C-alpha positions, 0 to 999 in steps of 0.5 A: 500500499503505497503512501499518497503524496500530491503536488500540494503542501502546507502552504497550499490553499483550498482554492489551490487544491480544488482548482479545475475540479467541477462539482456541479451536481454534487451535494455536500455537508460541512459540519461547523461550516459557520466558522474557522476552516469550515467556512473556507471548506464550504466556500471552496466546495461552493465555488466549484459548483457543489450544493453545500449545506452548512450544518451549524449549531448557530443557524443565524451565524450559518445564514450570515456565512451562507450569504457571504459565500453566495456573494463571493462565489455566485452559487445560490445553492448554499443552505443552512441546517441546525445541528448540535453534535452533542445532542443525538436528537438534533443529529437524528433530526438532521439526518432524517431530514436529508433527502436524496444522495450525498456525495461529500460529508466533511465532519469538521466541527469540534471543540478543543481542550474544554473544561470538564463538561458532560452531556445529559447521558453523562458522556464527556463532552469533547468525545460526545461532540467530536466523535459520537455526534459525527459517528451518529451523523455519518451512520445516519446518512449512510444510505444517502452516501451509498446512493451517491456512488463514490461518496467521500467522508472527511474526518477532521482530526488533529495532531493532538491524537498523538496525546492519547489513544482511545482509553476504552476502559474509561472513555468518559473519565468517570474513574480517572482525573479529567485532563482537557488535552487528553480528552481532546486527544482521545476524541481526535484518535477516535476520528481516525479510527472511525475513518479506518473502520468506516472504509472497511465497512462501507467500501462495497458501497463506494464510500471512502473515509479519510482523516486529517490534521488541518494544521495550526489555525487560529480560530474559535476552536481555541476559545478554551486555550490561552496563549500561555497554554499554547506556548507551554504545549509547544515547549513540551512538544519541542515544536513551533507551530507554523500558523496557517491561514483558514484557507490553508487549513481547509486545503487538506479537507478539500483535497480529500473531499474532491481531488482525483489524486485520492480517488478510491483511497480510504482509511488513511490519515493526511497532513499538509495535503499528503498522507502522514508518515508514522509518528516519531516519538517526541515529534508533533507530526505523523500518525500514531500506530494506535490510530490506525489499528484495525482492532481498535477501530472495530472495537470503537465502532461497536462501542459507538453503535451501542451508545447511539 
């Protein structure tokens, strides 16, 4: 299985990777499309002619973004629908309301390093939002994805997955002390494992699923993280973050959602527009072996299916 590389890199933008690609007649959903890299992901897809639905926890913000994208691209098929990933009733309603094929699903929304919070069911909120909600959404939309023929699902993970595997013995921090970054890292590992198992299960339906690290982008995602905390983390990782613009941060998502360079490719983890190399311990790049472990992926799927 050869590693996927492309002509694009960390400096490439969403517009660069989608240049020349025609998405007329294709339908896409971008979760968290009302802020950060979600806006630029939605803009790139709309600019290439796709019908785009922005799934937003705040529909009013989504409507503002949709109007701005329509103004900048000329595409009037930019819609907004409410979606709260931490609320399974909201996820079920969103998926149930979808009609017809779905060619692209970008699971982009997320929360990072939040204080300890829980859903009414007692689930740790980062795991519930970043993984369970997206799992429920994707499985709820499976038939629409299968109907499309050659559908792609994109799971926005993070280099923070290197912080923690999925701790199956205590996913929701009921018996261990809560630590925001461990909880975030676990949820981001779950995003990669989802891509591995979904590709395994859905390949015969023509559905491919990949995960990615978008890079360091200063957005609302860092609402819970102070500048001092980011500096401390960089020091601990012996790394400096080269900040990307939102347009650059959306590039790898858009590549995986649209590019013929990754046609038929699934179950992999990308960064800077190419498949990541195995992580070297102590480095803040690459993919952890546990994030691509097929046994852990199958186990997580079973646990997730039981939860939803």
